[in-house]
N, C-alpha and C positions, 0 to 999 in steps of 0.2 A: 361478513363479506370476506371473500377468498383473497389470499395474499397473492400478489402478482409474482411472476418469476423474477423479475428484476428486484423486487423488494426482498425476496428470499435470498437472492444473491448478495444484496447489501448486508443482510444479516450474517451470512457466511464471511464476508470481508471483515465485518466488525469482530467476529469471534476469532478469525485467523490472525489478524493484525494485533488484536489484544493479547493473544497467547504468545505471538512472536516477540512483542515488546516486553511483556511480563517475564518471559524466560531469559531476557537479557541478550538475545540474539541480535537485537537491533543496535546494541551499544557500540559495535565495531563498524557501523556504517560509515562510509567516507564523507557523508554530507546529508543534508535534509532531503526528504522525499515527500512530494505531495501527490496523492492519488485522487483522481476525479472521474466519477461515473458520467457518461454521456447520455444515458437513457434512464437514469434514476436519480433520486436525491441522495447523493453520497459524495462526500469529500473527507479525506483523511490527511493528516500532516504528522510525520514522524521526524522529530528533531531532537537535538540535545537540550536537555533542561538545565537549570542553573547548577545542579549538582554533577553535571556531566554525563548522566545516564540518558538514554533515549526516552522520549516521551511521545505518546500518541494522543492526538486531539482530532475531533470531527469538526473541521473548519476549513475555510479557504485561505490559503496563504502561499506566498512565493517560496518554493523550495529550491535547492540546488538543481533538482530535476523534478519534472512533473511527468506523471504517467497517466494517460487518459485512455478511456475505452469503455465498452459496455460493462455492466455490472457482472455479467457472467464471465467475461474475459478477465476482469480484475479479480473476481473470486478465485478463478483457477490460478492466477498468478500468486495471490495471497496464500493459497494452500500449498504452494511450492511446485505445482505441476504445470503451470501455465508458461507462456512464452511472451517476450517483449514483441515478437513479430506480429501478434494480433492487436498491439496497442500502439498508441502515439507516444513518443518520448520526446520531451522538450527539455532543453538545458543540458546538464553535464551527464553524458552517456556513461561515463565511468561510475558515477554514483548509482544510476539505474542498474548497471551490470552488477555492482556490489550488492545492491538490494536483492536482486534475483539470487545471487550466490548465497546470501545470508538466509534467504527464505528456504533454500534447498538443504541447508546444513542439518544434520541430525544430532 
């Protein structure tokens, strides 16, 4: 069975967010971020763990901000090339903006 475009985008989000957190780039986020796909089965939570470093999990939870949209739009954002203009942002906009800035850091 062929993979759907949305399922492929979910895989790209997994990979991009995993690399982002593993590289320590999420450690400076000003709060927790919940990402939610509106067209596929995909939710991610980036938050501080007990040791203070950012941790990534695939679950539904309330973050300081939530970013919702299609899997393709979230995959573009997670890769550092997308924009919040194509997504719904709920909660603390400063946290969302800090997340986007951290994604674009090299």
